[in-house]
N, C-alpha and C positions, 0 to 999 in steps of 0.2 A: 646690486648684482648678487647672484647666488654664490654661496660658499662651496658648493659641490661642482665638480667638473662636468662639462657637457660633452657627450660623444655623439657623432653623427652616424646613423645607421644607413646602409646602402647595400648594393650588390656590387662586389668587386670581382668575384671569381665565378666560374661556371657552376661550381658545386655549392654555392650559397643560394639560399632561398627559404621560402616558407614551407614547412613540412605539414603543419596542422593549423587549423583554426580551432581554438578551444573555447567552449562555453564556460564562463567564469562568473563568480559572484561579485567581483569588484574589478571592472575593466581598467587597465592601466591608462587608457586614453580618456578616462573619466566621463565617458558617454555611454549611457545604457541604450540597449536596443529598444525599438518600439514594435509592438504587435498591433499596429495601426493606431493612429492618433487622430484626435479631433480637438483642435484648439490646444495642442500640446498636452492633453490629458490622455494617458495611455489607457486603452481598454483592450480586452482580449476577444477577438472574433473566433468563436468556436468552429465556425465553418471553414474559414480560410487558413487559420493556424500558420501564419507567415510572420516571421520576424525580419525586420530590416535594421541594419546597424552600420555605423562607420567601423572600419577595420584599422585604418591608419590615417591620421590627420597631419597634413604637412605643417612643419614649423611649430608643432606642439611639444613642449618638454614633457617627457615621461619619466617620473621619478622611479629609480631602482635602488635596491639595497641588496648587495651581494655579499653575504657573510660580514656585514658591518661596514663595507665600503659603499658609501652613498654617492650616487651620481645621477645624471639625467641622460636620456637618449632623445634624439630628435632626428627627424627625416625632413630634408628639404623637398620641395615639390618634385624636383627631378628624381630624388631618391624614391619617393612614393611611387612615381611612374615606373621606375626600374623594378622595384620589388613587386608591384602589381603585375607587370608584364611577365616577370619570371614565374610568378604563381600561375598565371594563365598558361604560359608555355609548358610548365611542368604538369599541368592538368590535375592539380591537387584540390579541386573544387569540393569534393565530398570527404576529404580527410579531416574528420572532426573528432575531438575528444573532450573529456570533461576535466576541467581544472588542471590541465597540463599533466595529467596522471597517466603513466603507462598502464595499459590494460583496460582503459576506459574508452577505447576507440568506438565511435558510433558507426552503425551500418547505414547504408542509404535507405533502409526501411525505417530508420529512426528519424532522420532528417536529411534533406538534400537541397543542394543549391538550386535556386530558380533565377537569380540575378547576381551578376558581379559587374561593377563598373566604377569608373572614375568620374567625378563631376569635372567637366572640362568645358569651360566657356568657349574655347576655340572651336569646339565641335557642337556647341549648343546643348550640351548635356548638363542639366541642372541637378542640384542636390535635392533629395526628397524634402518636402515641405517641413517636416519635423526637424530637419537638420539644416535649414536655410542659413543659419548663422555660422556654419562651418566654412572654411576657406575652399577655394577652387582647388582641384586635384586631390580631394579627399577620396579614399577608396571605400566603397560600400559593397555589402553583400546582403542578399535576402535568402533566407532558408525556409523551406516548407517543413514544418515539424509534424511528423506522422506518428511518433511514439507518444502514447497517452502519458506515460511516466515523465518523459522529458517536457511535454507541454504543461503538465501539472506543476513540475518544478519551476518552469518559467513563470507561470501565473502566480505561484506562491512567492516569487522573488528569490528563489534559491540561485538562479542564474539570471544575471541582468545585462550581460554583454559578452563580447568575445575578446580574445587575445591571440596574438600571433605566436607561433612556436616554430622555430627553425634556426638556421645558421645564417646570420647576416654579417656583412662586413661592418667593421667599426673604425671610424676615423676620429682622430683628435681634432678639437677646435682649440685655437688659442685666443687670447683676449682680443686680438685684432681681426678675428675671423668675421665673415659675413653674418653668421647666425648670432654671434654675441652682440654685434652691433645692432642687429634687428631687435633683439630682446631688450637691449639697453634703451633703444629708441621707444619701444612700446612701453617700457616701465616709466620713462620720462613723460610720455603722453598721458598715461594713467595717473601719475602723480600730479602733473601740472594742469590736467584737464584740457 
């Protein structure tokens, strides 16, 4: 079991939600975007200039360190669906920035959304092939990159993924909670094969 507490992220109030999606060098979800992939090898298509990436993966622990306080954040499937739905409702599709830094907001002439969806087996919506190992109800986006500078930064590996920025609700988990039990079961399976 982890020595750091785990908190659940969700939408509790009307004023909560995702304000920006940020291009980052080290995504907290530990998954880099792909600019098209062939047998899991990333290559860059100069004509299409499209990146596809998961934004939020259900039941994945995300390590955070806030001024020395270490903890994990996690979203259950229903939380991912709530956060995604609020993002769509708020229309924040093209609110992008760089490394969560104020003053680095991108214009829709730099990059713009071309797809946003949840993988959802109930509706027959599958994950992109490059992310077929991710769980159902993962939130994905695809952006068309029109800025030469941003595209070059992506090709050079300066930005490898995205990260959410906003105001989300946080709930405590206790030792008997559903998510802790799930992680303990997964750890036992991995240990005992």
